[in-house]
N, C-alpha and C positions, 0 to 999 in steps of 0.2 A: 700580140703585135698588131698595131694599127695599119689598116690598108691606106695607102696614100691616094688612090684614085677615089674621088668623091662619088657619093650617091646623089643622083640628080633628082630634084624635086620640082614639079610643076604646080603652080598655085592657081586655082580657078576662083577668082573673086578676090578683091582687095579692099573690102569695106572695113567695118569695125573689127570683125574677127580676122579677116585675111591680113590686114595690115599688122595686127598684133602677132600673127604667126610669122610673118616675114621679119618683124622686129626681133622677136625672140630667137629666130634662127640665126640672126646676125650677131646680136649682143651676147648670146650664150653659145656661140659656134664651137669654142674649144671644149666646153663641158659636154655638149651634145655629141661631138666627135668621140670623146673619151668614153661616153656611155654606149655609143653604138659600135665603135670599133672602126669607124671610117668617117671622114668629114662629109658634111652635107653641102650641096651646091644648089642655090635657087636658080633653076635653069630657064624659067619663064613664068610670066604672070599674065593671065588672061583677064581683061577688064572690058567694060562697055564704053568707058570714057577715057581714052588714052591721054588726053591733054591734061588731065588733072594731075597736079603735083603730088607725088607720093614720097614722103621723106624716107630716106634710107634705101630706096629701091632704084637701081640703075634703070633709067628710061629705056635703055636698049633691050631690057628684058620684057618690057610691056608690049602686049599684043592684043588685038581684038579678035584674032582668029584662034579661038579656043580649040576648035577641032584639029587644026594643024598642030597645035602644041601637044595635045594628048596622043597624036599619031606618031610623034617622033619616036623612033626606035630606041633612043638612048635614055628615055625618062624611066627612072626606077619607081617613083611614087608620085601619084597625083593627089593633091589635097583639094577637095571640093568644098567650098564654103559660099557658093552663090545662092543656094536654096532653090525652092520651087521644084516643079516636076520636069519641065523642059526649059532649057536644053540640058539640065543636069543629068537626067537619065541617059540620054544619048552619049553625052561626054564620058560618063563613068563606064558605060558599056564599051565604048570605043577604046578607052584607056586600058581596060582589062584585056580586050582583044589584041592590043598592041604591046602587051607584055608588062604593063605597069600595075603595081598594086595601088589600092585606093584607100584614102582616109577621108571620111565625109562627116559633116555635121548636119546632114539634111534629113530631119525627122519626117517631114511630109512624104518625101520620096521613099524612104525606107519603110514607112508604115503602109504605103500603097503598093510598092513593087519590090520589097525586100527579098522575097523568094526568088524572083527572076535575077536580081543583082547577085545574090549569093550563088545561084546556079552558074552565072557567067564567070564569077570569080573561081568557082571550083573547076569549071571546064578548062580554064586557062592557067590553073595552078597559081593563082595570085590571092593576096589578102584583100579583104574588105572589112575595115575597122570603122567604128562610128561611136566611140564613147561620148563625144561632144553632142550627139543628137538628142540625148534624153535629159540630162540635168547639169549642163554646163561643166563646171570644174569638178563636180562630185563624182568620184569613181563609183560607178554602179553597174555598167555593162560588164566590165571585166570581172568583178566579184560574182555576178550571176553566171557568167559564162565559164569562169575558171575556178574561182575560190569555192563556189557552192556546187560545182559540177558533180560532186559525190553525194550531195544531199538532195532532199525532196522539198522544194519550195511549195508552200501551200497558199501563201497570200502575199501580195505586194500592195501596200497602201501608201500613197504619197501625195505631197504637194509638189507639183512639177512645173508650175508656172509662177514666176515671181511677180508679174503684174497683178494677177488676181489675188495673190496672197497679200500684196501691199494694200490693195483696195479694201479687202475684207478686214485686214488688221486695223486699218484706219477707222473703218466703220465700228469695229469692236471697241477700240481704245478711246475714240473721241466722240462717238455717237453720231458721226457724220452720215449723211445719206449717200446712196450709191453714186449719184452724179457728182457730188462734192468731192468724194474720195477719188473718183476717176479723174476729175479735173486736176487734183493735186498730183496724181500719178503721172499725168501727161506733162504737167509743168516741170516735174523733176526728171523727166526722160524715161520713166519706167514703162509708160504706155505709148504705143504708136499713135500717130494721128488718126488712124483707123484701127481701133482696138478690138475689132470683131473676132479675130483669130484667138485672142487671149480670153476675152470676157465671155464668149459664147462656147468656150471649151474645145475649139478645134485643135489648138496647139497641144493641150493636155491629152486629147484623145489620140493624137498621133504617137505621143510618147507612151501612152498606155498600151497601144498595139505592140510597140517594140518590146516593152517590158514584159507583157504577157507571153509573147512568143519566146522570149529568152528564158523566162522563169519556168514555163511549163513545157518547153521543148515541143512546141506545136506552132502552126502557122496562124497568126492572128493579124488580120488586115484592118485598116482604118474603118472600113464599112462594118466590121464586126463589133465595134465599140459603141456602146450606148453613150450619148452625149447630151448633156443639159448644161446650159450656161448659168451664170450667177447674176445676171442683170436684174432679176426679180427679187433678190434678197433685200430685205428692208431693215430699218432700225428696229421695228417691232419684232422681227425674227431674232435679232440679237438679244433683245430684252427677254424673249421667251427662252433663248438658249442660256442666258445667265441665270434665270430662275431654276434651270435644270442642272446648273453647274457645268455648262458646256460653252463652247464657242463654235463658230462656223468657218469651215474651210472648203475650198473647191478641191475635191480629192479625185485622184486617179486610183481606181481600185481594181485589182486583178486577182481573181480567186479560183482555186481548184475546188470543184464540187466535193462534198463529203464522201461520195462514193468513188471519187477519182476518175469518173467517166466523162467529165466535161469541164469546161472552164468558162468564166465570165470576165468581161472587161468593160468598165464603165467609168464615166466622168460626170460628176454632179456635185452641187453644194451639199454639205452634210454637217450636222451637229456632231461634235466629238467632245468627250469629257475633258475638262481642264486637266485631269490627271494623266491624260495620254500625252506621250512625248511630242506628237505633232501639234498639240494645242499651243505649245510655247514657241513655235516657229514664227518669227515676226518679220515685218517688212517684206522685202523682195527676195527673201531667202527661200530655198527649196529644201525639202527633206523627204526621204523615202524610208518607210518602215517595212522590213522584210521578215516574214515568219516562215521558218523552215522546220522540218521534222527533227533534225539532229542539232543544228546550231541554235535553234530557238529564235529569239527576237533580236534583230539587228536594225540599227538605224544609221542612215547615211545623210549627212547634213552639210550644207554650204551654199555658196552663191551659185544660182542656177542659170545665170545669163551674164551678158556683158562681154566686151572684147577680150580682156585679159583672162578671165576665168575660162571662157570657152576655148581660147587659144591654148591654155594649159592642157586641156583634155585632148585637143588636136595634136599637140606636140608629144603627149604621152603615147598616143597611137602611132605617131610618126616614128618615134624611137623604136617601138615594138616591131613595126612593119619593116623598118630598115635592118634591125637585127635578124629578122627572119630572112630577109633578102640576102644578107651576107652569109647566112648559114645554109642557104639553098633550101629553105623549108617554108612552110606557111603555118599560121596560127589556126585556132579553131574556126571552123566555118559554121554554117547554119546547122542547128540541131532541132529537127522537127519530127523526130521518129515517133512521137506519141500519137500524132494525128488526131488530137482530141477535138470534138466539136465545140463550138462556142454557143453557149445557151443564150436564148433571147432574154431581154430584160424582164419579161413577165415572170420568168422562173426564179429570178433573184430574190432571196429571202433576207430581210433586214428589219430593223425597227423603224417606226414612223412617228413623226410629230405633226399632228394635224390641228390647225387653228380654224375654228368655225365662228361665224357670226350667227347667233340664234335668237329666237324670241325669248324674252325674259319672263317665263311663266312656268308653272309646275308641269312636270311630265316630259319636258324636252329631253332631259338627260336620259330618261328611260327609253325614249324613242331612238335616240342616237345609239345607245348601248345595244338595243335590239338589232339595229342595222349591222353593227360590227359582228354580233353573235351569229346572225344569219349568214354572214359571209366567212365564218370560221376564223375571224381575226380577234385574238385575245387582247383585252385592254390592260395596260400596266397601271397608268395613272390618269386621272381626270381632274381638271381644274376649271371651275366656272366662276366668272366675275361679272357683275352688273356694270353697265356703262355709267360713268359719273354724270353724264348729261341727262340721264333718265329718259331716254328715248324709247324705252320698251325693248331694248335689245341687250344681249349679253355676249361676252366672249367665252367660248368653250374650247379648251385645249385638251386634246386626247393624245396620249403617248401609248403606242401599242407594244406588245411583245413582238417577237419576230414573225413576220408574215411575208408572203410572196407579193411581188409588185402587181401581179394580176389580181390577187384577192383585194389588195388595197384599192386598185382601180374600180373594182366592183362596189366597194364600200362608198367611195366618193360619188359615183354615179347615183347610188341609192340615196345618199344623204341629200344630194341636190334636188331630189324629187320630193323631199319633205317640206311641207308648208312652214314648219317651224324653223327650218334652216335657211337663213337669209343669204348665206354665201360661204364659200370656202376661202378663207383669207390666205392661207398658205399651207403647203405640204412640204415637209423636209425629212429626209432620211436621217437616222441616227446611227453613226458608225463608231468604230474604235472601242468596242466593249472589252 
């Protein structure tokens, strides 16, 4: 039997995502009510610019006083889609203190202060849901938190930023340079006017922190995530990748150590084999590959950003939270019982692709191989090619077996000290074996 008294929802932010949330709440009101067991009522919308016309939203609901809105004792759920750290953090905490559950899409805040927000939700007996914070419309948080709760997740490997994937895909498919591909992404609306958060990996690092914490039942903060952007990736890197049967993606990688005693979380460009499912993810799409002990390999794929896709994830959380509200219960909270340490990047073991500019003369390869051997790094393949302009230099490409980042750093420092090595053109990790 459906309850006639509506559940009241406060919306913080009414931009691209917020306006879509409000639209779906209105256009699908009957279906949402049937799924929840009670109607939803949009009780207030907090914005910065109240004079702006917002189609489908009663102007009487619009306010600039977000704090007063979340302090209302009659609000059942607060939906936060304003982003950033403050005032979002204070507003979410205040909402929980005043009896409202919270649905958020705020990856930066959750990656930085997720533990404190979960603690506040637990203290006040309220829900904190954030499916939309990691991969837009792709269901990922709930499968990790609920569907795989009885399994042991060993690795999460994913493309979690559509802007960077669009740029790298263009570079791969058309031979465009980084700036040319970025300009196209900007023109099409995939990249912001200031793309730093995307192309330097900050966005993906926040998502990696959330995923690692969820997958390994431990606390991982943004500061724990190694981050490397993709602005230095070149057409030459893609040419080398193709020779290896690979492509290049900006990956978020979260792994449990082989002994199970620690975890790692990192974001960086990497070569992956064309045979790997992530290699076929094109354009601005996202995909996350999960490897677990019992379920094996799972892949989640779809649009990772945009108003409607992100609003879809927000509404999914809203339905779940409202059901809990009606039943007088809450869903799963933070699971951080393992308290595993996060290992530094120097301890991460992977394969490497190193491109060197060397003197084109006998004995160079032997010198380079000796450096690798002295640092305990085993070489898988080597390819040397003279320059067509005959300037006395050659290109030397070395692909290693698995080695630690610290060992590889030592190799590179030693190589730079050789008179026969003119420069290190590029270093890239090889993942997805």
